[in-house]
N, C-alpha and C positions, 0 to 999 in steps of 0.2 A: 854157484849154481850146480845142478845135477840134472842129467837127462834120464827120464823114466818113460819107457814106451814111446820114445820119440818126442816127448814134451819136455821143455825146460822148466824146472822147478827151482825155487829160491829158498835159501835159509841163511840164518846168522849162526856163526860158530864162535863161541867164547871160550878161549883157552887161556886161563890166567897164567901170567908169567911165573907165579909162585909154584906152578906144577913142574917146572923144568927139571928134568932128571928123574922124575917120579915114574914108578911102574905100577901096574894094576890100578890105574886111575878110574874112578866111577864116571859115568856119563848120564846126565839128566836131559831128557827131551821135554820141552815145554811148549804146549799148543795154545795159541791165542783164541779168543772168543770171536763170535760173529761181528764182522765189521772192523776187526782189529788187524794187526799185522805182526810180522816176525821181528820188528825192531826192538831190541832189548832196552832201548832208551825210552820206550813208550809203554803205556799201561796195557791192560786188556789181556794179561797173561801172568802166570807165576814168574817173577823175575828173581834170579838167584845170584846176581853179581857179587854181593857182599859175602855170601856163604861160599860161593865157588872159589873165591880167591883166598879164603882162609887157609893158612898153612897146614892146619890139622885136618879140616874137613874138605879140603880142596877137591874140585871135580870140574869136568868139562860140561858146558851147557850147549845144547842144540835148540835153536828156535826156528822151526819150519814155518814156511809161508803157505797158508791155505789158498785155494783157488778163489777167483773173483766172479761172483754171480752176476756182476754187471758187465762182464766181458763176453762178447759174442763167442770167442774161441772157447772160453771156459764153459759157457752155457751148453755148447755143443757136446761137451764131455760128460755132462750129467745125464742120468736117466730121467726121462719124463720131465716133470716140472720141479725137480728137487732144488734147482737153483733158486726158486722162489723163497725157499726157507732162509736164504741169505739176506733177503730184503734188498737185493741189488748190490750187496757188498761182499766182503770176503767171508769164508767159512769152510766147513768140512763136511764131507759126505759121510755122516755118522750113522750109516744104515745097519751096521753090524754084518755087512757082507764085504767080500773082497772087491775093491774098486781102485780107482786111480790114486786116491789119497792113502789108502792102506799100503799100496805098492810103493808110493813115495816115501812113506815113513820107514818101510822095510829097507828100501834102497839106501836111505840115509844111515840106517844102522849098519848095513854092510859096508858103506863107504867109510864110516868112522872106524870100524873094526879094521879095515884094510889100511887106512892111513896111519893108524896108531897101533898096529899089530905088535910091533917091536919098537924099542927106543930108536933104532936106526931107521925105521920107516917114517918117523915123523921128523919135522925140522926143529923140534923142541926137546928131543931126547925123551919123549913121553911115550908110554904104552898104556893101553886101557885094558880093563878086565871085562870081557863080554858078559860075565855073570853079574856085573854091577851096572847094568843099563836099566834106567828107570824112565817111565813115561807119565806125564801129568798134563793137566790142561784146565782152563777156566771157561765156564759156560759152555758154548758149543765145542770148545776144545776139550772140556771135560766129557762131553757126549762122545767125542771122537776117541778119547782115552778108553771109555767103556767099549767102544766098537773094536779097538785094537786089542783089548783084553781078550776078546773072543777070536777075532780073525788072526791076530799075531801072537796067540797064546804061546808062551815059552820064549818069546823074543826078549821080553823085559822081566826083570826080577820082581818088580812091583809096580803098581799103578796108583795114581791119585787124581781125584776129580774135585774141583772147587766150583760149586754152583752149576753142575751139569749132570744129567743122569741118562741112562740108556734109552734110546728111542725105539719105536716100532715093536715093543715087547720082546726084543731079541734076548733080553735078560732071562726069559723063560727057558731058553735052551743054552745058557752060558754055563755049561757043565764040563769040567775037564778032569783028567786023571788025578791032578793035584789041585788043591785049593788055590785060588788066585789071590795073592796078597794085594789088598786094596785099602786105601784110606779115602774117605769121602768127607768133604767139608761143605756145609750148606747153611745159608742164613734163613732163620725162621720168617723173616719179612721180605724174602726175595719175591719181587713183584713180576719178574719176567719168567724165570724157571721156578715155578711154584713148588713148595715142599710137600704139598698135600699127599701125593701118592708115593713119595720117596721111601717111606718106611716099609710099605708093601714090597716095593722093588728090591730093597736091600734084604728083606727077609727071604724073598725068592732066591736072591743070589747066595745068601748064606746056606739055605736049605740045599740048593742044587750043587753047592761046592762041599757039602758034607760037613759044614761048620755048625757049631752050637749056636742056637738062637738066643 
């Protein structure tokens, strides 16, 4: 657990034994979708266990837990009726503005960097490379990934969304000094987060980041 602005937030941390003694280890943050959770043994998020423990590709994985729209305490933390977007379950405040969830993810980044700053700082003789922190997510977790690409720009080296795109048209002002490295995966037959407007959104992002269309 970690305390952010006086609130307790939860997350799973997966540190493969194969990383012991390694330095400059990458870290991948994986955000679950609406109604899912941080448990890496369950679906609803990109799961990296087999890749993370690979001796050559090895890395640490962080699975943060979103807030619960069905919880009275969590509902009170949300602006207006945003919690309704969760359908009474878990999710992320993917508005593209600084909020409790963006602060939570940034606090996790700072915590991991502190805990694994040097081999002697960790109990596995591991140190991480802050320039190799990556963020991805599925569905609403992908939406939150887009939100963090704006709010926490520069915190992660690259971003990835699977089945989720930016909400509230904040992609129209997602412009930074440097292009934002991003990979987007989406199914043509996605019946929940439709693909119809996705191409326009991505072209906007490409244009505003100075990339070739």
